[in-house]
C-alpha positions as a Markdown table, in Angstrom:
| # | Residue | x | y | z |
|---|---|---|---|---|
| 1 | Met | -7.1 | -5.0 | 14.0 |
| 2 | Ile | -3.3 | -5.4 | 13.2 |
| 3 | Lys | -2.1 | -3.1 | 10.4 |
| 4 | Leu | 1.3 | -3.3 | 8.9 |
| 5 | Val | 3.2 | -0.9 | 6.7 |
| 6 | Arg | 6.7 | -2.0 | 4.9 |
| 7 | Lys | 8.5 | -0.9 | 1.9 |
| 8 | Met | 9.8 | -3.4 | -0.3 |
| 9 | Lys | 12.2 | -3.4 | -3.1 |
| 10 | Val | 11.5 | -5.7 | -6.4 |
| 11 | Lys | 14.3 | -7.7 | -7.1 |
| 12 | Asp | 13.3 | -9.4 | -10.2 |
| 13 | Ser | 15.5 | -8.4 | -12.7 |
| 14 | Leu | 12.1 | -8.0 | -15.3 |
| 15 | Gly | 10.3 | -6.4 | -12.3 |
| 16 | Leu | 6.7 | -7.2 | -11.2 |
| 17 | His | 5.6 | -9.3 | -14.2 |
| 18 | Thr | 3.5 | -11.9 | -14.6 |
| 19 | Arg | 5.0 | -14.8 | -12.6 |
| 20 | Pro | 5.3 | -13.1 | -9.6 |
| 21 | Ala | 2.3 | -11.5 | -9.5 |
| 22 | Ala | 0.9 | -15.0 | -9.8 |
| 23 | Ala | 3.1 | -16.2 | -7.4 |
| 24 | Ile | 1.7 | -13.0 | -5.0 |
| 25 | Val | -1.9 | -14.1 | -5.5 |
| 26 | Lys | -1.1 | -17.7 | -5.1 |
| 27 | Leu | 1.0 | -17.4 | -1.5 |
| 28 | Leu | -2.0 | -15.2 | -0.4 |
| 29 | Gln | -5.0 | -17.2 | -1.1 |
| 30 | Pro | -4.9 | -19.2 | 2.4 |
| 31 | Cys | -4.4 | -15.8 | 3.8 |
| 32 | Lys | -7.5 | -13.5 | 5.6 |
| 33 | Ala | -5.6 | -10.3 | 5.6 |
| 34 | Ser | -6.2 | -7.3 | 3.4 |
| 35 | Val | -3.3 | -6.6 | 1.2 |
| 36 | Phe | -2.2 | -3.5 | -1.0 |
| 37 | Phe | 0.6 | -2.4 | -2.8 |
| 38 | Thr | 1.5 | 1.0 | -3.8 |
| 39 | Tyr | 3.5 | 2.6 | -6.1 |
| 40 | Lys | 3.7 | 5.9 | -7.7 |
| 41 | Asn | 0.9 | 7.0 | -5.8 |
| 42 | Glu | -1.6 | 4.3 | -7.1 |
| 43 | Thr | -2.6 | 1.5 | -4.6 |
| 44 | Ile | -4.3 | -1.6 | -5.4 |
| 45 | Asn | -5.3 | -4.9 | -4.2 |
| 46 | Ala | -2.4 | -7.7 | -4.1 |
| 47 | Arg | -4.9 | -10.2 | -4.5 |
| 48 | Ser | -5.2 | -9.3 | -8.6 |
| 49 | Ile | -2.9 | -10.3 | -11.2 |
| 50 | Met | -4.1 | -7.9 | -13.1 |
| 51 | Ser | -3.5 | -4.8 | -10.8 |
| 52 | Ile | 0.1 | -6.1 | -9.9 |
| 53 | Leu | 0.8 | -6.0 | -13.4 |
| 54 | Met | -0.7 | -2.6 | -14.1 |
| 55 | Leu | 1.4 | -0.8 | -11.5 |
| 56 | Ala | 4.5 | -2.0 | -14.1 |
| 57 | Ala | 6.7 | -1.9 | -11.0 |
| 58 | Arg | 10.3 | -2.5 | -12.7 |
| 59 | Lys | 13.5 | -4.0 | -11.1 |
| 60 | Asn | 14.8 | -1.6 | -8.4 |
| 61 | Ala | 11.2 | -0.2 | -7.3 |
| 62 | Gln | 10.3 | 0.8 | -3.9 |
| 63 | Ile | 6.9 | -0.5 | -2.9 |
| 64 | Thr | 4.8 | 0.1 | -0.2 |
| 65 | Val | 2.8 | -3.1 | 1.1 |
| 66 | Thr | 0.4 | -2.9 | 3.5 |
| 67 | Val | -1.2 | -5.4 | 5.3 |
| 68 | Glu | -4.3 | -5.4 | 7.7 |
| 69 | Gly | -6.2 | -8.6 | 9.1 |
| 70 | Glu | -6.0 | -10.8 | 12.2 |
| 71 | Asp | -2.9 | -12.6 | 9.9 |
| 72 | Ala | -1.1 | -10.0 | 9.3 |
| 73 | Val | 2.2 | -10.8 | 10.9 |
| 74 | Met | 2.5 | -14.2 | 8.7 |
| 75 | Thr | 1.3 | -12.5 | 6.0 |
| 76 | Met | 3.8 | -9.9 | 5.8 |
| 77 | Glu | 6.1 | -12.1 | 6.5 |
| 78 | Cys | 5.4 | -14.7 | 3.8 |
| 79 | Leu | 5.9 | -11.4 | 1.3 |
| 80 | Ile | 9.2 | -10.3 | 2.1 |
| 81 | Gln | 10.3 | -13.7 | 2.1 |
| 82 | Ala | 8.9 | -14.2 | -1.4 |
| 83 | Phe | 10.0 | -10.2 | -2.3 |
| 84 | Asp | 13.6 | -11.5 | -1.0 |
| 85 | Lys | 14.0 | -14.6 | -2.8 |
| 86 | Glu | 12.2 | -12.8 | -5.9 |
| 87 | Phe | 9.3 | -15.0 | -6.0 |
| 88 | Gly | 10.8 | -18.4 | -5.9 |
| 89 | Gly | 12.7 | -17.2 | -9.9 |
| 90 | Pro | 16.3 | -18.4 | -11.1 |
């Protein structure tokens, strides 16, 4: 099983609020891999909007993203692009 770990920076000016949380959950729907975000010693399942919101990650926060599973490489690439593009925001 493939396991990838990478730190990503939250670029959105409002942090990981509702719009990016919903975008992450939607992005992960077709993926088979397990995805976890770790921030300030708290690890959550990235498939849950509420869990992402409860992380309360602000702009410039460094989040550790862990992806495990058969399509981990593709899933991680999608997440990297989403973080870089601020989840399609303005």
